[in-house]
PDB file of N, H, CA, C and O in Angstrom:
ATOM      1  N   MET A   1      50.359  26.639 -15.975  1.00  0.00           N
ATOM      2  CA  MET A   1      50.361  26.431 -14.282  1.00  0.00           C
ATOM      3  C   MET A   1      51.197  27.032 -13.512  1.00  0.00           C
ATOM      4  O   MET A   1      52.422  27.070 -13.628  1.00  0.00           O
ATOM      5  N   ALA A   2      50.221  27.733 -12.337  1.00  0.00           N
ATOM      6  H   ALA A   2      49.226  27.702 -12.243  1.00  0.00           H
ATOM      7  CA  ALA A   2      51.131  28.590 -11.396  1.00  0.00           C
ATOM      8  C   ALA A   2      51.301  27.599 -10.179  1.00  0.00           C
ATOM      9  O   ALA A   2      50.519  26.788  -9.684  1.00  0.00           O
ATOM     10  N   ALA A   3      52.946  28.045  -9.791  1.00  0.00           N
ATOM     11  H   ALA A   3      53.581  28.704 -10.194  1.00  0.00           H
ATOM     12  CA  ALA A   3      52.875  26.900  -8.696  1.00  0.00           C
ATOM     13  C   ALA A   3      52.426  27.746  -7.526  1.00  0.00           C
ATOM     14  O   ALA A   3      52.395  28.974  -7.456  1.00  0.00           O
ATOM     15  N   VAL A   4      52.076  26.828  -6.603  1.00  0.00           N
ATOM     16  H   VAL A   4      52.100  25.830  -6.660  1.00  0.00           H
ATOM     17  CA  VAL A   4      51.149  26.887  -5.257  1.00  0.00           C
ATOM     18  C   VAL A   4      52.481  27.496  -4.266  1.00  0.00           C
ATOM     19  O   VAL A   4      53.598  26.982  -4.209  1.00  0.00           O
ATOM     20  N   LYS A   5      51.996  28.793  -3.478  1.00  0.00           N
ATOM     21  H   LYS A   5      51.088  29.211  -3.524  1.00  0.00           H
ATOM     22  CA  LYS A   5      52.989  29.164  -2.372  1.00  0.00           C
ATOM     23  C   LYS A   5      52.474  27.920  -1.642  1.00  0.00           C
ATOM     24  O   LYS A   5      51.421  27.284  -1.691  1.00  0.00           O
ATOM     25  N   LYS A   6      53.839  27.793  -0.810  1.00  0.00           N
ATOM     26  H   LYS A   6      54.694  28.310  -0.771  1.00  0.00           H
ATOM     27  CA  LYS A   6      54.052  27.095   0.491  1.00  0.00           C
ATOM     28  C   LYS A   6      53.706  27.687   1.684  1.00  0.00           C
ATOM     29  O   LYS A   6      54.335  28.647   2.129  1.00  0.00           O
ATOM     30  N   PHE A   7      52.629  27.130   2.315  1.00  0.00           N
ATOM     31  H   PHE A   7      52.118  26.350   1.954  1.00  0.00           H
ATOM     32  CA  PHE A   7      52.341  27.582   3.662  1.00  0.00           C
ATOM     33  C   PHE A   7      53.419  27.544   4.714  1.00  0.00           C
ATOM     34  O   PHE A   7      53.800  26.480   5.201  1.00  0.00           O
ATOM     35  N   PRO A   8      53.937  28.795   5.081  1.00  0.00           N
ATOM     36  CA  PRO A   8      54.726  28.865   6.117  1.00  0.00           C
ATOM     37  C   PRO A   8      54.191  28.371   7.679  1.00  0.00           C
ATOM     38  O   PRO A   8      53.018  28.614   7.962  1.00  0.00           O
ATOM     39  N   LYS A   9      54.924  27.785   8.530  1.00  0.00           N
ATOM     40  H   LYS A   9      55.877  27.587   8.301  1.00  0.00           H
ATOM     41  CA  LYS A   9      54.449  27.283   9.463  1.00  0.00           C
ATOM     42  C   LYS A   9      55.033  28.105  10.591  1.00  0.00           C
ATOM     43  O   LYS A   9      54.603  27.765  11.693  1.00  0.00           O
ATOM     44  N   ALA A  10      55.735  28.909  10.596  1.00  0.00           N
ATOM     45  H   ALA A  10      56.084  29.186   9.701  1.00  0.00           H
ATOM     46  CA  ALA A  10      56.435  29.988  11.733  1.00  0.00           C
ATOM     47  C   ALA A  10      56.669  31.237  11.169  1.00  0.00           C
ATOM     48  O   ALA A  10      57.857  31.514  11.333  1.00  0.00           O
ATOM     49  N   PRO A  11      56.107  32.066  10.611  1.00  0.00           N
ATOM     50  CA  PRO A  11      56.294  33.583   9.984  1.00  0.00           C
ATOM     51  C   PRO A  11      56.970  33.963  10.792  1.00  0.00           C
ATOM     52  O   PRO A  11      57.022  33.360  11.864  1.00  0.00           O
ATOM     53  N   ALA A  12      57.697  35.057  10.569  1.00  0.00           N
ATOM     54  H   ALA A  12      57.655  35.547   9.698  1.00  0.00           H
ATOM     55  CA  ALA A  12      58.566  36.178  11.946  1.00  0.00           C
ATOM     56  C   ALA A  12      57.639  37.334  12.306  1.00  0.00           C
ATOM     57  O   ALA A  12      57.840  38.069  13.272  1.00  0.00           O
ATOM     58  N   HIS A  13      56.569  37.451  11.431  1.00  0.00           N
ATOM     59  H   HIS A  13      56.406  36.853  10.646  1.00  0.00           H
ATOM     60  CA  HIS A  13      56.000  38.642  11.718  1.00  0.00           C
ATOM     61  C   HIS A  13      54.463  38.334  11.277  1.00  0.00           C
ATOM     62  O   HIS A  13      54.072  38.910  10.262  1.00  0.00           O
ATOM     63  N   PRO A  14      53.515  37.427  11.996  1.00  0.00           N
ATOM     64  CA  PRO A  14      52.338  37.070  10.971  1.00  0.00           C
ATOM     65  C   PRO A  14      51.334  37.879  11.217  1.00  0.00           C
ATOM     66  O   PRO A  14      50.349  37.914  10.480  1.00  0.00           O
ATOM     67  N   GLU A  15      51.462  38.620  12.276  1.00  0.00           N
ATOM     68  H   GLU A  15      52.263  38.592  12.875  1.00  0.00           H
ATOM     69  CA  GLU A  15      50.382  40.327  12.046  1.00  0.00           C
ATOM     70  C   GLU A  15      50.427  41.105  11.073  1.00  0.00           C
ATOM     71  O   GLU A  15      49.471  41.809  10.743  1.00  0.00           O
ATOM     72  N   ARG A  16      51.744  41.081  10.374  1.00  0.00           N
ATOM     73  H   ARG A  16      52.520  40.510  10.641  1.00  0.00           H
ATOM     74  CA  ARG A  16      51.513  41.813   8.817  1.00  0.00           C
ATOM     75  C   ARG A  16      50.945  41.178   8.079  1.00  0.00           C
ATOM     76  O   ARG A  16      50.890  41.894   7.079  1.00  0.00           O
ATOM     77  N   VAL A  17      50.352  40.087   7.820  1.00  0.00           N
ATOM     78  H   VAL A  17      50.397  39.506   8.633  1.00  0.00           H
ATOM     79  CA  VAL A  17      49.962  39.385   6.418  1.00  0.00           C
ATOM     80  C   VAL A  17      48.356  38.881   7.145  1.00  0.00           C
ATOM     81  O   VAL A  17      48.173  38.418   8.271  1.00  0.00           O
ATOM     82  N   CYS A  18      47.295  39.172   6.024  1.00  0.00           N
ATOM     83  H   CYS A  18      47.444  39.549   5.109  1.00  0.00           H
ATOM     84  CA  CYS A  18      46.613  38.628   5.814  1.00  0.00           C
ATOM     85  C   CYS A  18      46.427  37.237   5.003  1.00  0.00           C
ATOM     86  O   CYS A  18      46.403  37.039   3.788  1.00  0.00           O
ATOM     87  N   TRP A  19      46.275  36.146   6.333  1.00  0.00           N
ATOM     88  H   TRP A  19      46.293  36.307   7.320  1.00  0.00           H
ATOM     89  CA  TRP A  19      46.322  34.481   5.530  1.00  0.00           C
ATOM     90  C   TRP A  19      44.918  33.947   5.190  1.00  0.00           C
ATOM     91  O   TRP A  19      44.480  32.823   5.437  1.00  0.00           O
ATOM     92  N   GLY A  20      44.416  34.776   4.692  1.00  0.00           N
ATOM     93  H   GLY A  20      44.771  35.689   4.491  1.00  0.00           H
ATOM     94  CA  GLY A  20      42.680  34.236   3.793  1.00  0.00           C
ATOM     95  C   GLY A  20      42.773  33.734   2.497  1.00  0.00           C
ATOM     96  O   GLY A  20      41.860  33.126   1.937  1.00  0.00           O
ATOM     97  N   CYS A  21      43.853  33.976   2.016  1.00  0.00           N
ATOM     98  H   CYS A  21      44.595  34.469   2.470  1.00  0.00           H
ATOM     99  CA  CYS A  21      44.027  33.176   0.437  1.00  0.00           C
ATOM    100  C   CYS A  21      45.388  32.973   0.243  1.00  0.00           C
ATOM    101  O   CYS A  21      46.202  33.071   1.160  1.00  0.00           O
ATOM    102  N   ASP A  22      45.713  32.660  -1.049  1.00  0.00           N
ATOM    103  H   ASP A  22      45.051  32.581  -1.794  1.00  0.00           H
ATOM    104  CA  ASP A  22      47.193  32.750  -1.156  1.00  0.00           C
ATOM    105  C   ASP A  22      47.564  33.826  -1.964  1.00  0.00           C
ATOM    106  O   ASP A  22      48.499  33.588  -2.727  1.00  0.00           O
ATOM    107  N   LEU A  23      46.913  35.341  -2.015  1.00  0.00           N
ATOM    108  H   LEU A  23      46.153  35.535  -1.394  1.00  0.00           H
ATOM    109  CA  LEU A  23      47.662  36.249  -2.203  1.00  0.00           C
ATOM    110  C   LEU A  23      48.911  36.763  -1.161  1.00  0.00           C
ATOM    111  O   LEU A  23      49.951  37.287  -1.561  1.00  0.00           O
ATOM    112  N   TYR A  24      48.591  36.509   0.195  1.00  0.00           N
ATOM    113  H   TYR A  24      47.746  36.084   0.520  1.00  0.00           H
ATOM    114  CA  TYR A  24      49.262  36.769   1.703  1.00  0.00           C
ATOM    115  C   TYR A  24      49.414  38.246   1.424  1.00  0.00           C
ATOM    116  O   TYR A  24      50.580  38.544   1.163  1.00  0.00           O
ATOM    117  N   CYS A  25      48.620  39.182   1.409  1.00  0.00           N
ATOM    118  H   CYS A  25      47.674  38.940   1.621  1.00  0.00           H
ATOM    119  CA  CYS A  25      48.488  40.413   1.452  1.00  0.00           C
ATOM    120  C   CYS A  25      48.984  40.977   2.475  1.00  0.00           C
ATOM    121  O   CYS A  25      48.772  40.572   3.619  1.00  0.00           O
ATOM    122  N   PRO A  26      49.895  42.247   2.113  1.00  0.00           N
ATOM    123  CA  PRO A  26      50.165  43.135   3.784  1.00  0.00           C
ATOM    124  C   PRO A  26      48.538  43.062   4.450  1.00  0.00           C
ATOM    125  O   PRO A  26      47.485  42.917   3.829  1.00  0.00           O
ATOM    126  N   ALA A  27      48.750  43.215   5.919  1.00  0.00           N
ATOM    127  H   ALA A  27      49.605  43.332   6.423  1.00  0.00           H
ATOM    128  CA  ALA A  27      47.464  43.535   6.353  1.00  0.00           C
ATOM    129  C   ALA A  27      46.621  45.227   5.996  1.00  0.00           C
ATOM    130  O   ALA A  27      45.413  45.437   5.892  1.00  0.00           O
ATOM    131  N   LYS A  28      47.541  46.024   5.898  1.00  0.00           N
ATOM    132  H   LYS A  28      48.522  45.854   5.981  1.00  0.00           H
ATOM    133  CA  LYS A  28      47.090  47.360   5.518  1.00  0.00           C
ATOM    134  C   LYS A  28      47.001  47.130   4.204  1.00  0.00           C
ATOM    135  O   LYS A  28      47.072  48.314   3.874  1.00  0.00           O
ATOM    136  N   ASP A  29      46.873  46.390   2.884  1.00  0.00           N
ATOM    137  H   ASP A  29      46.816  45.429   3.152  1.00  0.00           H
ATOM    138  CA  ASP A  29      46.664  46.889   2.016  1.00  0.00           C
ATOM    139  C   ASP A  29      45.705  45.606   1.370  1.00  0.00           C
ATOM    140  O   ASP A  29      45.796  45.563   0.143  1.00  0.00           O
ATOM    141  N   MET A  30      44.863  44.623   1.927  1.00  0.00           N
ATOM    142  H   MET A  30      44.789  44.658   2.924  1.00  0.00           H
ATOM    143  CA  MET A  30      44.292  43.513   1.502  1.00  0.00           C
ATOM    144  C   MET A  30      43.609  43.600   0.307  1.00  0.00           C
ATOM    145  O   MET A  30      42.650  44.370   0.352  1.00  0.00           O
ATOM    146  N   ARG A  31      43.900  42.772  -1.281  1.00  0.00           N
ATOM    147  H   ARG A  31      44.679  42.146  -1.317  1.00  0.00           H
ATOM    148  CA  ARG A  31      42.996  42.938  -2.300  1.00  0.00           C
ATOM    149  C   ARG A  31      41.871  42.265  -2.237  1.00  0.00           C
ATOM    150  O   ARG A  31      40.865  42.948  -2.432  1.00  0.00           O
ATOM    151  N   CYS A  32      41.672  40.864  -1.974  1.00  0.00           N
ATOM    152  H   CYS A  32      42.489  40.309  -1.816  1.00  0.00           H
ATOM    153  CA  CYS A  32      40.507  40.118  -1.985  1.00  0.00           C
ATOM    154  C   CYS A  32      39.200  40.011  -1.264  1.00  0.00           C
ATOM    155  O   CYS A  32      38.229  39.364  -1.657  1.00  0.00           O
ATOM    156  N   GLY A  33      39.297  40.854   0.044  1.00  0.00           N
ATOM    157  H   GLY A  33      40.085  41.380   0.362  1.00  0.00           H
ATOM    158  CA  GLY A  33      37.982  40.912   0.727  1.00  0.00           C
ATOM    159  C   GLY A  33      37.758  42.291   0.940  1.00  0.00           C
ATOM    160  O   GLY A  33      38.385  43.153   0.325  1.00  0.00           O
ATOM    161  N   ASN A  34      36.651  42.604   2.016  1.00  0.00           N
ATOM    162  H   ASN A  34      36.142  41.903   2.515  1.00  0.00           H
ATOM    163  CA  ASN A  34      36.115  44.135   1.922  1.00  0.00           C
ATOM    164  C   ASN A  34      37.116  44.529   2.914  1.00  0.00           C
ATOM    165  O   ASN A  34      36.855  45.664   3.315  1.00  0.00           O
ATOM    166  N   GLY A  35      37.994  44.114   3.378  1.00  0.00           N
ATOM    167  H   GLY A  35      38.206  43.193   3.052  1.00  0.00           H
ATOM    168  CA  GLY A  35      38.920  45.493   4.118  1.00  0.00           C
ATOM    169  C   GLY A  35      38.631  45.381   5.262  1.00  0.00           C
ATOM    170  O   GLY A  35      39.207  46.178   6.004  1.00  0.00           O
ATOM    171  N   SER A  36      37.684  44.425   5.899  1.00  0.00           N
ATOM    172  H   SER A  36      37.216  43.778   5.297  1.00  0.00           H
ATOM    173  CA  SER A  36      36.999  44.454   7.432  1.00  0.00           C
ATOM    174  C   SER A  36      38.352  44.512   8.262  1.00  0.00           C
ATOM    175  O   SER A  36      38.864  45.498   8.791  1.00  0.00           O
ATOM    176  N   ASP A  37      38.815  43.149   8.237  1.00  0.00           N
ATOM    177  H   ASP A  37      38.400  42.347   7.807  1.00  0.00           H
ATOM    178  CA  ASP A  37      39.543  42.036   9.371  1.00  0.00           C
ATOM    179  C   ASP A  37      40.284  41.170   8.195  1.00  0.00           C
ATOM    180  O   ASP A  37      39.838  40.669   7.163  1.00  0.00           O
ATOM    181  N   ARG A  38      42.058  41.206   8.969  1.00  0.00           N
ATOM    182  H   ARG A  38      42.421  41.612   9.808  1.00  0.00           H
ATOM    183  CA  ARG A  38      42.350  40.025   7.849  1.00  0.00           C
ATOM    184  C   ARG A  38      42.329  38.757   8.773  1.00  0.00           C
ATOM    185  O   ARG A  38      42.312  38.847  10.001  1.00  0.00           O
ATOM    186  N   THR A  39      42.331  37.481   8.038  1.00  0.00           N
ATOM    187  H   THR A  39      42.344  37.408   7.041  1.00  0.00           H
ATOM    188  CA  THR A  39      42.763  36.480   9.066  1.00  0.00           C
ATOM    189  C   THR A  39      43.695  35.956   9.177  1.00  0.00           C
ATOM    190  O   THR A  39      44.462  35.739   8.239  1.00  0.00           O
ATOM    191  N   GLN A  40      43.929  35.527  10.634  1.00  0.00           N
ATOM    192  H   GLN A  40      43.306  35.704  11.396  1.00  0.00           H
ATOM    193  CA  GLN A  40      45.021  35.269  11.431  1.00  0.00           C
ATOM    194  C   GLN A  40      45.788  34.280  10.805  1.00  0.00           C
ATOM    195  O   GLN A  40      45.185  33.825   9.833  1.00  0.00           O
ATOM    196  N   HIS A  41      47.022  33.709  11.009  1.00  0.00           N
ATOM    197  H   HIS A  41      47.512  34.078  11.798  1.00  0.00           H
ATOM    198  CA  HIS A  41      47.679  32.763  10.799  1.00  0.00           C
ATOM    199  C   HIS A  41      47.641  31.684  12.102  1.00  0.00           C
ATOM    200  O   HIS A  41      47.847  31.924  13.291  1.00  0.00           O
ATOM    201  N   PRO A  42      47.314  30.451  11.462  1.00  0.00           N
ATOM    202  CA  PRO A  42      47.203  29.622  12.853  1.00  0.00           C
ATOM    203  C   PRO A  42      47.926  29.731  14.143  1.00  0.00           C
ATOM    204  O   PRO A  42      47.351  29.542  15.215  1.00  0.00           O
ATOM    205  N   ALA A  43      49.534  30.120  14.022  1.00  0.00           N
ATOM    206  H   ALA A  43      50.000  30.274  13.151  1.00  0.00           H
ATOM    207  CA  ALA A  43      50.246  30.303  15.176  1.00  0.00           C
ATOM    208  C   ALA A  43      49.466  31.141  15.841  1.00  0.00           C
ATOM    209  O   ALA A  43      48.980  30.679  16.873  1.00  0.00           O
ATOM    210  N   GLU A  44      49.154  32.410  15.519  1.00  0.00           N
ATOM    211  H   GLU A  44      49.549  32.786  14.680  1.00  0.00           H
ATOM    212  CA  GLU A  44      48.427  33.194  16.341  1.00  0.00           C
ATOM    213  C   GLU A  44      47.221  33.085  17.059  1.00  0.00           C
ATOM    214  O   GLU A  44      46.911  33.757  18.043  1.00  0.00           O
ATOM    215  N   LEU A  45      46.456  32.070  16.435  1.00  0.00           N
ATOM    216  H   LEU A  45      46.707  31.524  15.635  1.00  0.00           H
ATOM    217  CA  LEU A  45      45.115  31.533  17.181  1.00  0.00           C
ATOM    218  C   LEU A  45      45.309  30.639  17.835  1.00  0.00           C
ATOM    219  O   LEU A  45      44.524  30.594  18.782  1.00  0.00           O
ATOM    220  N   PHE A  46      46.314  29.510  17.786  1.00  0.00           N
ATOM    221  H   PHE A  46      46.952  29.547  17.017  1.00  0.00           H
ATOM    222  CA  PHE A  46      46.553  28.081  18.518  1.00  0.00           C
ATOM    223  C   PHE A  46      47.651  27.827  19.138  1.00  0.00           C
ATOM    224  O   PHE A  46      47.730  26.963  20.011  1.00  0.00           O
ATOM    225  N   GLY A  47      48.811  28.694  18.678  1.00  0.00           N
ATOM    226  H   GLY A  47      48.747  29.396  17.968  1.00  0.00           H
ATOM    227  CA  GLY A  47      50.283  28.262  19.096  1.00  0.00           C
ATOM    228  C   GLY A  47      50.930  27.852  18.286  1.00  0.00           C
ATOM    229  O   GLY A  47      50.575  27.339  17.225  1.00  0.00           O
ATOM    230  N   ASP A  48      52.349  28.092  18.832  1.00  0.00           N
ATOM    231  H   ASP A  48      52.637  28.508  19.694  1.00  0.00           H
ATOM    232  CA  ASP A  48      53.236  27.570  18.054  1.00  0.00           C
ATOM    233  C   ASP A  48      53.125  26.027  17.548  1.00  0.00           C
ATOM    234  O   ASP A  48      53.579  25.892  16.412  1.00  0.00           O
ATOM    235  N   ASP A  49      52.777  25.202  17.954  1.00  0.00           N
ATOM    236  H   ASP A  49      52.407  25.312  18.877  1.00  0.00           H
ATOM    237  CA  ASP A  49      52.360  23.786  17.979  1.00  0.00           C
ATOM    238  C   ASP A  49      51.373  23.702  17.129  1.00  0.00           C
ATOM    239  O   ASP A  49      51.394  22.567  16.651  1.00  0.00           O
ATOM    240  N   TRP A  50      50.514  24.326  16.694  1.00  0.00           N
ATOM    241  H   TRP A  50      50.497  25.247  17.082  1.00  0.00           H
ATOM    242  CA  TRP A  50      49.480  23.997  15.369  1.00  0.00           C
ATOM    243  C   TRP A  50      49.248  23.426  14.721  1.00  0.00           C
ATOM    244  O   TRP A  50      48.077  23.113  14.507  1.00  0.00           O
ATOM    245  N   ASP A  51      50.623  22.819  13.812  1.00  0.00           N
ATOM    246  H   ASP A  51      51.575  23.073  13.986  1.00  0.00           H
ATOM    247  CA  ASP A  51      50.653  22.142  12.757  1.00  0.00           C
ATOM    248  C   ASP A  51      50.750  20.712  13.679  1.00  0.00           C
ATOM    249  O   ASP A  51      50.511  19.718  12.992  1.00  0.00           O
ATOM    250  N   GLN A  52      51.030  20.447  14.990  1.00  0.00           N
ATOM    251  H   GLN A  52      51.224  21.254  15.549  1.00  0.00           H
ATOM    252  CA  GLN A  52      51.086  18.921  15.212  1.00  0.00           C
ATOM    253  C   GLN A  52      49.501  18.509  16.226  1.00  0.00           C
ATOM    254  O   GLN A  52      49.438  17.694  17.146  1.00  0.00           O
ATOM    255  N   TRP A  53      48.481  19.287  15.732  1.00  0.00           N
ATOM    256  H   TRP A  53      48.533  19.950  14.985  1.00  0.00           H
ATOM    257  CA  TRP A  53      47.351  19.248  16.751  1.00  0.00           C
ATOM    258  C   TRP A  53      46.658  18.003  16.221  1.00  0.00           C
ATOM    259  O   TRP A  53      46.198  18.175  15.092  1.00  0.00           O
ATOM    260  N   GLY A  54      46.478  16.902  16.691  1.00  0.00           N
ATOM    261  H   GLY A  54      46.851  16.762  17.608  1.00  0.00           H
ATOM    262  CA  GLY A  54      45.441  15.507  15.985  1.00  0.00           C
ATOM    263  C   GLY A  54      46.714  14.933  15.608  1.00  0.00           C
ATOM    264  O   GLY A  54      46.698  13.704  15.676  1.00  0.00           O
ATOM    265  N   LEU A  55      47.664  15.366  15.282  1.00  0.00           N
ATOM    266  H   LEU A  55      47.678  16.364  15.226  1.00  0.00           H
ATOM    267  CA  LEU A  55      49.084  13.980  14.807  1.00  0.00           C
ATOM    268  C   LEU A  55      49.061  12.392  15.650  1.00  0.00           C
ATOM    269  O   LEU A  55      49.186  11.277  15.144  1.00  0.00           O
ATOM    270  N   GLU A  56      48.837  12.796  17.219  1.00  0.00           N
ATOM    271  H   GLU A  56      48.736  13.702  17.629  1.00  0.00           H
ATOM    272  CA  GLU A  56      49.069  12.005  18.218  1.00  0.00           C
ATOM    273  C   GLU A  56      48.015  10.759  18.067  1.00  0.00           C
ATOM    274  O   GLU A  56      48.323   9.579  17.899  1.00  0.00           O
ATOM    275  N   SER A  57      46.736  11.292  18.163  1.00  0.00           N
ATOM    276  H   SER A  57      46.485  12.250  18.299  1.00  0.00           H
ATOM    277  CA  SER A  57      45.513  10.541  18.065  1.00  0.00           C
ATOM    278  C   SER A  57      45.315   9.598  16.422  1.00  0.00           C
ATOM    279  O   SER A  57      44.530   8.651  16.386  1.00  0.00           O
ATOM    280  N   GLN A  58      46.163  10.032  15.095  1.00  0.00           N
ATOM    281  H   GLN A  58      46.801  10.802  15.125  1.00  0.00           H
ATOM    282  CA  GLN A  58      45.703   9.743  14.115  1.00  0.00           C
ATOM    283  C   GLN A  58      46.905   8.688  14.373  1.00  0.00           C
ATOM    284  O   GLN A  58      46.686   7.594  13.852  1.00  0.00           O
ATOM    285  N   GLU A  59      47.743   8.762  14.852  1.00  0.00           N
ATOM    286  H   GLU A  59      47.920   9.651  15.275  1.00  0.00           H
ATOM    287  CA  GLU A  59      49.102   7.754  15.084  1.00  0.00           C
ATOM    288  C   GLU A  59      48.662   6.637  15.489  1.00  0.00           C
ATOM    289  O   GLU A  59      48.892   5.624  14.829  1.00  0.00           O
ATOM    290  N   GLU A  60      47.702   6.573  17.037  1.00  0.00           N
ATOM    291  H   GLU A  60      47.515   7.396  17.574  1.00  0.00           H
ATOM    292  CA  GLU A  60      47.429   5.880  17.787  1.00  0.00           C
ATOM    293  C   GLU A  60      46.365   5.069  16.948  1.00  0.00           C
ATOM    294  O   GLU A  60      46.310   3.843  17.047  1.00  0.00           O
ATOM    295  N   GLU A  61      45.501   5.797  16.098  1.00  0.00           N
ATOM    296  H   GLU A  61      45.546   6.793  16.017  1.00  0.00           H
ATOM    297  CA  GLU A  61      44.248   4.766  15.267  1.00  0.00           C
ATOM    298  C   GLU A  61      44.811   4.217  14.307  1.00  0.00           C
ATOM    299  O   GLU A  61      44.095   3.259  14.013  1.00  0.00           O
ATOM    300  N   GLY A  62      45.888   4.265  13.476  1.00  0.00           N
ATOM    301  H   GLY A  62      46.469   5.043  13.715  1.00  0.00           H
ATOM    302  CA  GLY A  62      46.713   4.040  12.511  1.00  0.00           C
ATOM    303  C   GLY A  62      47.501   2.392  13.037  1.00  0.00           C
ATOM    304  O   GLY A  62      47.581   1.325  12.429  1.00  0.00           O
ATOM    305  N   ALA A  63      47.962   2.783  14.340  1.00  0.00           N
ATOM    306  H   ALA A  63      47.897   3.650  14.834  1.00  0.00           H
ATOM    307  CA  ALA A  63      48.588   1.477  14.960  1.00  0.00           C
ATOM    308  C   ALA A  63      47.641   0.456  15.421  1.00  0.00           C
ATOM    309  O   ALA A  63      47.917  -0.721  15.657  1.00  0.00           O
ATOM    310  N   SER A  64      46.652   0.946  15.510  1.00  0.00           N
ATOM    311  H   SER A  64      46.427   1.901  15.318  1.00  0.00           H
ATOM    312  CA  SER A  64      45.941  -0.363  15.744  1.00  0.00           C
ATOM    313  C   SER A  64      44.661  -0.816  14.871  1.00  0.00           C
ATOM    314  O   SER A  64      43.585  -0.242  14.701  1.00  0.00           O
ATOM    315  N   ALA A  65      45.139  -2.018  14.386  1.00  0.00           N
ATOM    316  H   ALA A  65      46.013  -2.484  14.523  1.00  0.00           H
ATOM    317  CA  ALA A  65      44.019  -2.630  13.384  1.00  0.00           C
ATOM    318  C   ALA A  65      42.743  -2.403  13.125  1.00  0.00           C
ATOM    319  O   ALA A  65      42.300  -2.173  11.999  1.00  0.00           O
ATOM    320  N   VAL A  66      41.905  -2.473  14.452  1.00  0.00           N
ATOM    321  H   VAL A  66      42.265  -2.661  15.366  1.00  0.00           H
ATOM    322  CA  VAL A  66      40.298  -2.593  14.444  1.00  0.00           C
ATOM    323  C   VAL A  66      40.040  -1.459  15.468  1.00  0.00           C
ATOM    324  O   VAL A  66      40.380  -1.624  16.640  1.00  0.00           O
ATOM    325  N   HIS A  67      39.472  -0.356  15.074  1.00  0.00           N
ATOM    326  H   HIS A  67      39.196  -0.222  14.122  1.00  0.00           H
ATOM    327  CA  HIS A  67      39.127   0.640  15.555  1.00  0.00           C
ATOM    328  C   HIS A  67      38.120  -0.032  16.960  1.00  0.00           C
ATOM    329  O   HIS A  67      37.262  -0.913  16.905  1.00  0.00           O
ATOM    330  N   PRO A  68      38.629   0.792  18.218  1.00  0.00           N
ATOM    331  CA  PRO A  68      37.879   0.392  19.496  1.00  0.00           C
ATOM    332  C   PRO A  68      36.557   0.651  19.922  1.00  0.00           C
ATOM    333  O   PRO A  68      36.148   0.344  21.042  1.00  0.00           O
ATOM    334  N   ASN A  69      35.730   1.335  18.861  1.00  0.00           N
ATOM    335  H   ASN A  69      36.063   1.585  17.952  1.00  0.00           H
ATOM    336  CA  ASN A  69      34.152   0.873  19.094  1.00  0.00           C
ATOM    337  C   ASN A  69      33.839   0.121  18.195  1.00  0.00           C
ATOM    338  O   ASN A  69      32.637  -0.137  18.138  1.00  0.00           O
ATOM    339  N   LEU A  70      34.707  -0.491  17.204  1.00  0.00           N
ATOM    340  H   LEU A  70      35.684  -0.281  17.250  1.00  0.00           H
ATOM    341  CA  LEU A  70      33.929  -1.191  16.193  1.00  0.00           C
ATOM    342  C   LEU A  70      34.688  -2.936  16.893  1.00  0.00           C
ATOM    343  O   LEU A  70      35.834  -3.248  17.215  1.00  0.00           O
ATOM    344  N   LYS A  71      33.189  -3.812  16.879  1.00  0.00           N
ATOM    345  H   LYS A  71      32.257  -3.559  16.617  1.00  0.00           H
ATOM    346  CA  LYS A  71      33.721  -5.321  16.942  1.00  0.00           C
ATOM    347  C   LYS A  71      33.915  -6.076  15.970  1.00  0.00           C
ATOM    348  O   LYS A  71      33.101  -6.263  15.066  1.00  0.00           O
ATOM    349  N   PRO A  72      35.515  -6.813  16.106  1.00  0.00           N
ATOM    350  CA  PRO A  72      35.925  -7.423  14.971  1.00  0.00           C
ATOM    351  C   PRO A  72      35.048  -8.477  14.522  1.00  0.00           C
ATOM    352  O   PRO A  72      35.314  -9.107  13.499  1.00  0.00           O
TER     353      PRO A  72
END
């Protein structure tokens, strides 16, 4: 069984890699795709705090025992 590669949160040069699969190919030598475009890293698309999106709302929902839209 092969070990799963850890997905980097903030790579130094995300533009050099295709992030579309677990191969993490160089952008100029993609092996899995049809060679059209590379998949961008989430930090390139959404900013450096991409891994924190939605966590605040999840914490708030977890703190309340009853969902605000449901009647007890």
